[in-house]
C-alpha positions as CSV (number, residue, x, y, z in Angstrom):
1,M,20.4,55.9,-32.4
2,K,22.6,53.0,-32.1
3,K,22.6,53.7,-28.4
4,I,18.8,52.6,-29.4
5,G,20.0,50.1,-32.1
6,F,22.5,48.3,-29.0
7,I,19.6,48.5,-26.0
8,L,17.1,46.7,-28.4
9,S,19.7,44.5,-29.8
10,C,20.7,43.3,-25.7
11,L,17.3,43.3,-24.4
12,L,16.6,41.0,-27.6
13,L,19.4,38.7,-26.5
14,F,18.7,38.3,-23.2
15,S,14.5,37.4,-24.3
16,F,15.6,34.5,-25.5
17,Q,18.2,33.1,-22.8
18,S,16.4,30.6,-20.2
19,C,17.7,28.4,-17.8
20,G,17.4,25.6,-19.6
21,I,14.9,23.7,-22.3
22,Y,11.5,24.9,-21.4
23,S,9.0,22.4,-22.9
24,F,5.5,23.4,-24.7
25,T,3.9,19.7,-22.5
26,G,5.7,21.0,-19.4
27,A,7.2,17.1,-19.4
28,D,11.2,16.4,-18.0
29,T,12.8,13.4,-20.2
30,G,16.2,14.8,-17.4
31,A,19.0,12.5,-19.1
32,A,17.6,10.3,-21.0
33,S,17.7,10.4,-24.6
34,T,15.5,6.9,-25.8
35,F,12.4,5.7,-24.6
36,Q,11.1,2.4,-25.5
37,V,6.8,0.9,-25.4
38,N,7.3,-2.3,-25.1
39,Y,3.6,-4.0,-26.4
40,F,-0.1,-3.0,-24.0
41,Q,-1.3,-7.5,-23.7
42,N,-5.1,-8.0,-23.3
43,T,-5.8,-9.6,-20.0
44,S,-8.4,-9.0,-19.9
45,D,-12.0,-10.7,-20.1
46,I,-13.4,-10.2,-23.3
47,V,-10.8,-9.3,-25.8
48,E,-11.9,-7.2,-28.2
49,P,-9.3,-7.1,-31.5
50,G,-6.8,-4.8,-32.6
51,I,-6.9,-2.2,-28.5
52,D,-4.2,-3.7,-27.6
53,R,-2.4,-2.4,-30.9
54,A,-4.0,0.3,-31.3
55,F,-3.0,1.8,-27.3
56,T,0.4,0.6,-28.1
57,L,0.5,2.7,-31.2
58,Q,-0.7,5.6,-29.5
59,L,0.7,6.0,-26.5
60,Q,4.4,6.0,-28.3
61,D,3.2,7.9,-30.6
62,L,2.1,10.9,-28.0
63,I,5.6,10.4,-26.4
64,Q,6.8,11.0,-29.8
65,N,4.6,13.6,-30.7
66,Q,5.5,16.1,-27.2
67,T,9.3,15.4,-26.2
68,S,12.5,14.9,-28.3
69,L,12.1,10.8,-27.0
70,S,13.4,8.7,-29.9
71,L,11.5,5.7,-29.7
72,T,13.4,2.1,-29.4
73,N,12.5,-1.0,-29.8
74,E,15.7,-1.8,-27.2
75,G,17.8,-0.7,-24.4
76,G,15.7,2.2,-23.6
77,D,16.9,5.0,-21.0
78,L,12.7,5.1,-20.2
79,I,10.6,1.4,-20.6
80,Y,6.6,1.8,-20.3
81,E,5.0,-1.3,-19.9
82,G,1.9,-3.3,-19.0
83,E,-1.9,-4.9,-19.6
84,I,-4.9,-3.6,-20.7
85,I,-6.6,-5.2,-17.7
86,D,-10.0,-4.5,-18.2
87,Y,-12.9,-4.0,-20.3
88,Y,-16.0,-4.1,-20.3
89,V,-19.2,-1.9,-20.3
90,A,-22.7,-2.1,-18.4
91,P,-26.0,0.2,-18.1
92,I,-25.2,3.9,-15.9
93,T,-28.8,4.6,-16.1
94,A,-31.9,3.2,-16.8
95,T,-36.0,4.3,-18.7
96,A,-38.9,4.0,-16.4
97,Q,-38.9,0.3,-18.0
98,N,-36.7,-0.3,-16.2
99,T,-33.9,-1.1,-19.1
100,A,-30.8,0.8,-19.9
101,A,-31.1,4.8,-21.4
102,Q,-27.1,4.7,-21.3
103,N,-24.7,2.3,-21.0
104,R,-20.5,3.2,-20.2
105,L,-16.8,1.5,-21.6
106,T,-14.4,2.1,-19.9
107,I,-11.2,0.7,-20.7
108,A,-8.2,-0.1,-17.9
109,V,-3.9,-0.5,-17.9
110,N,-2.1,-1.5,-16.1
111,L,0.8,0.5,-16.4
112,R,4.6,-0.7,-14.9
113,Y,7.2,2.1,-16.3
114,Y,11.1,1.9,-15.3
115,N,13.3,4.9,-15.5
116,T,16.7,4.0,-16.0
117,L,18.1,6.4,-15.2
118,Q,16.6,7.9,-11.8
119,P,15.4,4.4,-11.1
120,E,13.2,6.9,-7.9
121,K,11.2,7.0,-10.9
122,D,10.1,4.2,-11.5
123,I,6.4,3.8,-10.6
124,E,3.4,0.8,-11.6
125,K,-0.1,1.9,-11.5
126,R,-3.8,1.6,-13.1
127,F,-4.6,4.1,-15.9
128,S,-8.7,3.8,-16.6
129,F,-11.4,5.9,-18.2
130,Y,-14.7,5.6,-19.9
131,Y,-17.2,6.5,-22.5
132,D,-20.4,6.6,-22.2
133,Y,-23.4,5.7,-25.5
134,P,-26.7,6.3,-25.4
135,A,-28.0,2.0,-25.2
136,D,-30.3,1.5,-28.6
137,A,-26.4,1.9,-29.5
138,Q,-24.1,-0.9,-31.2
139,L,-20.8,-0.7,-29.9
140,V,-19.0,-1.4,-33.1
141,G,-17.2,0.7,-36.2
142,A,-17.4,4.0,-36.0
143,T,-19.0,4.7,-32.2
144,L,-16.4,2.2,-31.0
145,D,-13.2,4.0,-33.4
146,T,-15.1,7.1,-30.5
147,A,-15.0,5.2,-27.9
148,L,-11.5,3.8,-28.9
149,E,-10.0,7.0,-29.5
150,E,-11.6,9.3,-26.4
151,I,-10.2,6.9,-24.0
152,F,-7.5,6.4,-24.8
153,S,-6.3,9.4,-25.6
154,R,-7.0,10.5,-21.7
155,I,-5.3,7.6,-20.8
156,T,-2.2,8.0,-22.6
157,Q,-2.1,11.4,-21.3
158,D,-2.4,11.0,-17.7
159,I,-0.1,8.7,-18.2
160,F,2.5,10.6,-19.8
161,N,0.9,13.4,-17.1
162,A,2.5,10.7,-14.2
163,T,5.9,10.3,-16.4
164,L,7.4,12.8,-17.4
165,T,5.9,15.9,-15.8
166,N,5.9,17.0,-12.4
167,W,2.3,18.8,-12.1
């Protein structure tokens, strides 16, 4: 009976043994311990107040929630910076009367990512996503909030995947 207990204890111990730290998000931060997200200024032709701050904060939150990295204001091991370069609405479907049945809000962000510990992983890349809404709805209030949440969620996750995962 003692032998079975010993074997079970060994199996339990070995099941917690691994080759390294595993992350359920697939993030590979290497030796980095800090990151910084510089303010993403809105340089698009149409300026929607507050989206630059909202995007910057959402990117910070995502990285903090999915990694063990500490946020810093300067001197981060990983540095995220860039601009919101496009913010526009365009009709995407038409009715029989040649009016828009649906509109699409598209937002694009230009990202510059610097890994100060592994400079070969630096990238500069454009990320964009969209939100479709009925043409008779105004892009204000709850409609705008929902659109921004969906777009920023997708863009920040794409940025996370491009910079911290090997997918």
